[in-house]
N, C-alpha and C positions, 0 to 999 in steps of 0.2 A: 111677094117677099115680106117676111115678118118684120115688124118694127122692133126696136131695141127693147122697149118695155116688155113686150111679149117674150122675147128671148131671155131677159134677165129674171122674169118671174115664172118661167116654166118650171114645173115640178114633176117628179116621177110618180108621186102619189096621185090619187084621184081628187085633185083640188086642194090637197094639203101637203105639208112638207113631210118628206120621207127622211130616214136617217142618212141616206146618200146625199140629199140636198144639203143638210146641215154640214156633213163632212166636206162637201165641195166648197161651200161658202167659207168654211173655216180654213181650208187649204189655200184658197185664193187670198183670204185676209192675211194669212201668215206670209205668203209670197209678197204681198204689198208692203208689209212691215219690214221684211228682210231687204227689200229693194230701196225703201225710203230711209231706213235708219242711217246709212252712211252719209246721205245728203244732209240729214238733220244734224249729225255729228259735225260735219264740215261747217255748217252755218253757225252752230254754237261755239265751235273752236275759233271762229274768226273774231270773237269778242274777247278772247283770252290773251294774256301777255305771253311773251316767249318763254318765260320761266314757268308759267302755268301749263304750257303745252308739254313741257318735258318732265313734269312731276308724275310720280307713281304712288298710289293709284290715281288714275285720272278722275276728275270731277266733271259732271255734266255741264254745270254752269260756273262761270267765274265768280269769285267773291266780289262784293261791292268795294268801291274805292274807300281808302282810309285817309283821314286828315291827320297830319302830324305837325305838332308845334315844336319848333327848335328854340331852345333856350337862348336868350340874348338877341333875338330877332323880333322886333315889334311888327314890322311889315315885310312879309316875304317877297313882295314885288319891288322893294325899294332899290335893289341893285340891278334890276332888269333894265336893259336899254330900251328907250322909247323908240318905236318905229313910226316914222312919219313920212 
């Protein structure tokens, strides 16, 4: 029984790649991309906010967080209750 390496490196030409070999590997690569693209989209969407999920056109990655300073507040954590 042939091993996996022999099976994956088999060519139609005499020891070199034929056009059918290139076509076959391209077709298999396209299939892998089409199957894994939705999984990648789900993983990247898990980092987005609910508003970012509903916007159109969709972005691949979310924007970075923004820091906002509110006028009249010196310490934003001053009115937050302390949990002990």
